[in-house]
N, C-alpha and C positions, 0 to 999 in steps of 0.2 A: 416485351424482350425477347422472345423464338424469332421473332424476325429481324429485329437489329442483331442478334448473335449471328444469324445467318447470313445476314448480309457482310460479316465480318470473316466468317469464314468463308466468302464467296469470295471477296476482293483483295483480304491480304493473306490468305491462310489461317489464320489464326481461330482457335478455338477458345471457350470461356467456359469454365466449369460451370455445373449447374452451384455450387456451393460461393463462386463469387459474380453473379448474379445481377449483386446490388453494386456492382465496379459500370456496369452498362449507367445506372441513373446517378452515380456519381460522376461518371465522366463526361455525360449530356447535359451536367446543366446549365452550363455556359454558353450551351449552344441554343439551349431551349430560352435562357432569359434573352441571347441576341434576337431570337428570334420570332420574340413576342408570345412563346407555346407555353401553358402551365400542366401538359401532361407528353409522356413518351405517344400513348395515344394518339393524339395529335399531331407529334413528330414522325409517326408511321402512315399518317392522314397525307401529309406533306409528301414524304417519302414512294408510298405510291401514285401519287396524281403529279410528282415530278417528272418533266419530261427532258430535261438536259442532265441530269448523273451529277450537279455539282453539290445537291443535301446530300448526296450517298456520299460523297469524296469527304467531305464536311463530319460526315457521323464515324465513318472509318478510320478517317484522321485522330478524332478526338478520343477515341476507343483504344488505338493504339499505343502500346506500355513503350514509352521513351524514357525508361528508368536508365540513366546512365551517369558517371563520375571522371573525371582527372582522374588518370594513372588506375583504377579499376583495376584490383587483383595484381597490384605492382610485383610483386615476384612473376607473375606469369608476362608480364610485359617484358622485365629485364632479360627473360630467358627468349621475348619475339627479339629484343636485339641483339640476342648471343647468336640467334639460329639466323639471324640478316646477315650477319657478319658472318658466320659460317658459312651461308650459302655465296655471299660475294666473293669472297676468299675461293672458293670452287669454281667461280664462273667469274674472272678479273673483266674478260674483254667486253661484258654483256652489262646490261642497267636492268638490275632490281625491281623486279615489279609487286610490289602489296597491294590485296584489297582487304580493303574493312568493309565485310557487310554488313548490313542493318547497324548502319555508324549512328544514329536517331540526331541529335543534334554538334554532332563531331567534337566529343572529349574525346575521344579512344585515337583517331586518327590523327586529332592533335597531340596527343599524349606520347604516339609514337612517334610522330615529328621531332618533338623535343627532343626527344632519346637517343633517335639517329643522329640529332646535328651534334648533342652532346657527344658524341662517341664518334666524331670528326667524317660520318658519312654521309651526309648531305651536300656536301662541296662538289665541285665538278660537275663534268658533263654526264659523268656517270652515279650520279645522286639517284638512290631507290622512287621510284615513282611509287606514290600512293592512292589509289582509287578510293576514294570511301563513298557508299551508295547506300541507302533511304527508300523507302517507299512513302513516306511523310514529304509532300513538300514545305509543308511549313516547317518541319526539323530541318529541311536541308537548307532552307532561307537562313535559320539563326545559326545555322553549322556554315554559311558564306560568307556571313556577317560577323562569325567569330565572337559575337557579343554576351557578356555572363553576368548574372545576376553576382553581388556578393556573396550568395548562397551558396551558390553553384561554384563561383573559383574557389569558393574556400575549402571543397569535397574534393580531396586527396592530390590538391595541389602545393607543392610547398611556397611558403614566400620566396625564395632565391628563384624557381622557376614563373611566380607570380609577377616578378618586380622584371626577370628578364625577358619576359615574351610575351608582356599585355601591359596595356596602356590602363589609367582610371579615367573615366569618360561618363559623366554625367551620375555619378555612382553604380555603375557599373564596369567592367573590362573587357575591352576589344584586342584581341588578339592583335597581336603585330603584323602587320601586309607580309612581310618577310615569312612569316610561321603560316599564313590561310595558302599563299598559293603555293605551297610545296602538297598542296593535297586538291585536285582532281576529284571533286562534290557532283554525284551523278544520281539522279532517280530513278531508282529500281525497285523491281517487284522479285523477290526472293521465288514465289509460285510459281511465277505465269510471266516471266521475261527470260530471254536469254543470257547468258552472262554480257562481263563487257567486252570488248574486242579484245584481244591479244588472249597470250597466256602469263600465269600467273605464278610464281616461287612461292609465294603464302598467301593464306588467306585465313584472316580474323573472321567468326563469326559467332560473335561469342553471345551467349544467352538470349540465342534466335528461337533455336528450333523449340527449346519449351512450351513453345505457345500451339507447334505444329502437332497435327494426328500423326499414328505412323506412317502411311501412305504418304504422308506430302512430305515428311523426313525423307522419304526415300525418293522424292519427286526432287529435293533439293541436295539431297548428295549427287545425284545425277548432274544436275547441273552447275556443280559445282569440281567435280571431277573434268568436267568438257573446258573448264576454264584453267587447271593447271599445267605446267609442266612435270614431265617423270622427275619424282625424287621432291616434288614439292612439299612442301606443311600447309596443315591444316590445323587450325586452334579453335576449340570449342570452349563452351561454358565449364566450369565445373561437374554442371549436373546434365552433363549431355555426351554422350560418347556415339560412334559408329559400328557399335558392336551388333550383328544382326542385323544391320540396317542397308548396310552397304559393303561390296567387295574390293571399292577403288583407293578408301583408303584403309592403314593398318597402321595398330599401333607404331612410333619413330622408338628406333632403341636409340638412338642419339639422343633426343627431346624428350624428358618423362611426361605423359600429359599430353604430347600435341599426337597429331596424324600425321602418315608419309604417303602421298599418292605412289600409284605400283610406278615399282622403275627396274626391268630387267637387269641384271648382271651390270650394277651398278657401285661403285665403293663406298664406305658409308660416309657421312660426312664427318670431318676431323669436329671432334666436343671437347668439350670439360669430362664435368665428372657428375653426365647425369646418366 
């Protein structure tokens, strides 16, 4: 288990606490069955003997926490849409760019695209660009397909939106092409890769830092800061913070709970009662 946990940390920067070691065996059971193995020892022996790295990729992919749902923390996403509108109003002559980092199977960026479309922001040449990234090829494949089970579609997605944006196919629900094509899905390792090209006005990196060590969090904040325009907004999960980890972001005075990139001598964003 120690060797497998070390592999996960090396490849993805994620740590598994000692009291959660049971998750390793639970997560890897399907892979053991697929490869006809009975124990983790046999799996580790194959990992050591493997020369292609493909098995290591499969192990890491199985261990990644891909917990997500549509409109997760809906009030936060509503504020994201409000902030996007404010950023767009402050920069009417250029296209807003949003990065959904650690997007898993795609529910977060799809939810955001639905929200912005409903607010009339996704029409025209200057419609916001949404880039969604994840380390897992399997998760990204599902996100690009936009195909979800009945259970997944019911987690956070109201019936009205389900009927408007998805089609029922063979017991699953598939996102309409006009929704999926509004998002650029790319494979990206937050702890090892450079940020996607260009500069972003907003980054959503929610519930990703929880699994990183303090040193890795600082490293990731440096990567995120390299990818933003001055005054851009960073959205973290409820249990995450930038305090004592980076000087590149500080609490946003306009949007409570969000963080603003350093921006010298700039007027504040117009906002409501935040």
